[in-house]
C-alpha positions as CSV (number, residue, x, y, z in Angstrom):
1,X,129.2,98.8,132.4
2,X,129.0,95.1,131.2
3,X,128.4,93.7,134.7
4,X,125.6,92.8,136.3
5,X,125.9,93.6,140.2
6,X,123.6,90.2,141.6
7,X,124.5,88.0,138.5
8,X,128.3,89.1,139.1
9,X,128.8,88.4,142.2
10,X,127.6,85.6,144.2
11,X,129.6,83.1,144.0
12,X,126.6,80.9,145.0
13,X,125.3,81.8,141.4
14,X,129.0,81.2,140.2
15,X,128.9,77.7,141.6
16,X,125.7,77.1,140.1
17,X,127.1,77.9,136.6
18,X,130.0,75.5,137.5
19,X,129.2,72.6,139.4
20,X,125.4,72.2,139.9
21,X,123.9,69.2,138.3
22,X,120.9,70.0,136.4
23,X,117.9,67.0,136.5
24,X,116.3,66.1,133.3
25,X,113.8,63.1,132.4
26,X,116.7,61.2,131.4
27,X,119.4,61.7,133.7
28,X,121.4,64.4,136.3
29,X,124.9,65.7,134.4
30,X,126.7,68.6,135.4
31,X,126.4,72.2,133.4
32,X,129.5,72.9,131.2
33,X,132.4,75.4,132.5
34,X,132.3,78.6,131.2
35,X,135.0,78.8,128.4
36,X,137.4,81.6,129.1
37,X,140.7,82.2,127.1
38,X,143.7,81.6,129.2
39,X,145.2,84.3,131.6
40,X,148.7,85.6,130.4
41,X,151.1,86.0,133.2
42,X,154.5,87.5,133.1
43,X,156.8,85.6,135.3
44,X,157.9,87.5,138.2
45,X,161.8,87.4,139.3
46,X,163.0,88.6,142.2
47,X,165.8,91.1,141.8
48,X,169.2,90.8,143.3
49,X,169.8,92.9,146.8
50,X,166.1,92.5,147.3
51,X,165.2,91.6,151.2
52,X,165.0,87.7,152.1
53,X,161.3,88.2,153.1
54,X,159.3,89.4,150.6
55,X,155.4,90.1,150.3
56,X,153.8,91.9,147.4
57,X,150.0,91.0,147.8
58,X,146.6,91.2,149.5
59,X,145.8,90.2,152.7
60,X,142.2,88.4,153.2
61,X,142.6,88.9,156.6
62,X,141.6,86.2,159.2
63,X,144.1,83.3,160.6
64,X,147.8,82.8,160.2
65,X,147.3,80.0,157.6
66,X,145.5,81.6,155.2
67,X,147.5,85.3,155.1
68,X,150.7,86.0,153.4
69,X,151.1,89.1,155.7
70,X,151.0,87.4,158.7
71,X,153.2,84.4,157.4
72,X,155.6,86.8,156.0
73,X,155.9,88.8,159.2
74,X,156.4,85.7,161.5
75,X,159.1,84.7,159.0
76,X,160.8,87.9,159.3
77,X,160.8,88.5,162.7
78,X,161.9,84.5,163.7
79,X,164.9,84.9,161.1
80,X,165.6,88.5,162.7
81,X,165.4,90.0,158.6
82,X,164.5,92.7,156.8
83,X,161.0,92.4,155.2
84,X,159.7,94.0,152.0
85,X,155.7,94.8,152.2
86,X,153.7,95.6,149.7
87,X,150.7,94.7,150.7
88,X,146.7,96.0,150.8
89,X,144.3,95.3,153.5
90,X,141.0,96.0,153.8
91,X,140.1,97.5,156.8
92,X,137.3,98.9,158.7
93,X,139.0,102.2,160.1
94,X,140.9,103.3,156.8
95,X,142.0,106.9,158.2
96,X,145.8,107.4,158.0
97,X,147.1,109.8,160.3
98,X,149.4,112.8,158.6
99,X,152.2,111.4,161.0
100,X,153.3,109.0,163.8
101,X,152.7,105.6,164.2
102,X,149.5,103.6,163.5
103,X,148.0,100.2,163.8
104,X,146.7,98.5,160.4
105,X,144.1,95.3,161.0
106,X,142.1,93.8,158.7
107,X,138.1,93.8,159.3
108,X,138.2,89.7,159.5
109,X,137.7,88.3,162.8
110,X,141.2,87.2,164.1
111,X,143.6,89.2,161.7
112,X,147.0,90.3,162.1
113,X,147.8,93.6,163.5
114,X,150.4,95.7,162.2
115,X,151.9,98.7,164.0
116,X,153.7,100.9,160.9
117,X,155.0,104.5,160.7
118,X,151.4,106.3,158.9
119,X,153.9,107.6,156.2
120,X,154.4,104.0,155.0
121,X,150.5,103.5,154.8
122,X,148.6,105.0,151.6
123,X,144.7,104.9,151.3
124,X,144.4,106.0,147.5
125,X,142.3,102.7,147.3
126,X,140.2,103.1,150.5
127,X,138.8,100.9,152.5
128,X,142.1,99.2,151.4
129,X,145.4,100.5,153.0
130,X,148.8,99.7,151.3
131,X,151.3,98.8,153.7
132,X,154.6,99.4,151.7
133,X,158.7,99.5,152.4
134,X,161.2,97.9,153.6
135,X,161.0,96.7,157.4
136,X,162.9,95.4,160.4
137,X,160.0,93.5,162.2
138,X,159.5,92.8,165.7
139,X,156.6,90.3,167.0
140,X,154.9,92.0,170.1
141,X,152.0,89.2,170.5
142,X,150.7,86.2,169.1
143,X,149.3,88.1,166.9
144,X,150.9,91.8,166.6
145,X,154.0,92.6,165.0
146,X,155.2,96.6,164.9
147,X,157.9,97.5,161.8
148,X,160.8,99.7,161.9
149,X,161.3,101.5,158.5
150,X,164.6,101.2,156.8
151,X,163.5,102.0,153.5
152,X,160.3,103.3,151.5
153,X,161.5,102.5,148.1
154,X,159.4,100.4,146.0
155,X,160.8,97.4,144.1
156,X,158.5,97.4,141.0
157,X,160.1,94.0,139.9
158,X,158.3,92.2,142.0
159,X,154.7,93.9,141.1
160,X,152.2,91.1,139.2
161,X,152.0,92.5,135.8
162,X,148.1,91.6,135.5
163,X,145.5,94.2,134.4
164,X,144.0,96.5,137.2
165,X,140.9,96.5,138.9
166,X,138.7,98.7,136.3
167,X,140.3,96.8,133.6
168,X,139.1,93.5,135.5
169,X,136.0,94.6,136.6
170,X,134.5,95.5,133.1
171,X,135.9,93.3,130.7
172,X,133.0,91.5,128.4
173,X,133.8,88.1,130.4
174,X,134.6,89.6,133.9
175,X,131.6,87.7,135.4
176,X,132.7,84.4,133.8
177,X,136.5,85.0,134.4
178,X,136.4,86.1,137.7
179,X,133.8,83.8,139.2
180,X,135.8,80.7,137.6
181,X,139.0,82.5,139.9
182,X,137.0,82.0,143.1
183,X,135.6,78.6,141.8
184,X,139.5,77.5,140.9
185,X,141.2,78.9,144.2
186,X,138.4,77.3,146.4
187,X,138.9,74.0,145.1
188,X,142.6,74.1,145.3
189,X,143.9,76.7,147.5
190,X,147.7,75.3,146.6
191,X,147.5,77.3,143.5
192,X,147.5,80.6,145.6
193,X,150.4,81.8,144.0
194,X,149.9,81.1,140.7
195,X,146.4,83.5,141.1
196,X,148.5,85.9,143.0
197,X,150.7,86.3,139.8
198,X,147.5,86.3,137.5
199,X,145.4,88.8,139.8
200,X,147.6,90.5,141.8
201,X,147.7,93.7,139.5
202,X,143.9,93.9,140.8
203,X,144.2,94.1,144.4
204,X,140.5,94.8,145.5
205,X,139.4,91.9,142.7
206,X,142.3,89.7,144.3
207,X,141.1,90.3,147.8
208,X,137.1,89.4,146.4
209,X,138.3,86.1,144.7
210,X,140.1,85.2,147.9
211,X,137.5,86.0,150.6
212,X,134.9,84.0,148.3
213,X,137.3,81.3,147.9
214,X,137.9,80.7,151.8
215,X,133.9,81.0,152.4
216,X,133.7,78.6,150.0
217,X,136.2,76.4,151.0
218,X,134.9,76.5,155.1
219,X,130.9,76.6,154.0
220,X,130.3,75.7,150.9
221,X,128.7,78.8,150.2
222,X,129.4,83.1,150.7
223,X,129.4,84.8,154.0
224,X,129.3,87.8,152.1
225,X,129.3,89.4,148.0
226,X,132.9,89.9,148.5
227,X,133.3,90.2,144.7
228,X,130.8,92.8,144.3
229,X,132.5,95.0,146.7
230,X,135.4,94.6,144.7
231,X,133.5,95.6,142.0
232,X,131.4,98.0,143.0
233,X,133.2,101.1,141.9
234,X,132.9,99.8,138.1
235,X,129.2,98.6,138.4
236,X,126.0,100.8,137.3
């Protein structure tokens, strides 16, 4: 494969590429930003008849202010309206029972817990679990919700149209492109929706970008090699 496991993906190495300074006898100057082609993005339009609350995303886990899943559940519960979810959650316990309810919680501290019919949870990208369908939402605690299934049909018009995980991870410029996305999101979290539309079609990589950006924003460094984990399946 084209990616180098350690180089990819330590965003510490990324920052050395994008923002660090190099000392010379004459001066200290920033290194040039790696050049990658502009992302091509297909606009996402919400079709008529879709629920008022829609969350098509990969949850980074953690606190409410950083998690679109938690925010969407809170909005639906407050407004007493249905929510359409197609959300990947990285879990420490990806076992899905054959029937009955299950509780899905991200393996990041202080994450929201979601109790849902097991039939509406897929484990094809384990340890990422996919919660999908349209639900009635009830808040049962400060960080816990239960979902009652209304419809299990997907709304494909809401899906981001970008490349999938394999394509992202094995591209010639994967190291630079993925790393820059994490760096740029850390620099400007307000661009999250823009990045979701660009990267949401590769849910594992999008998770790694978010987790790296959050870590950079809070700590100035990376407390985990999230991007290597996201692309590990495709690295040799």
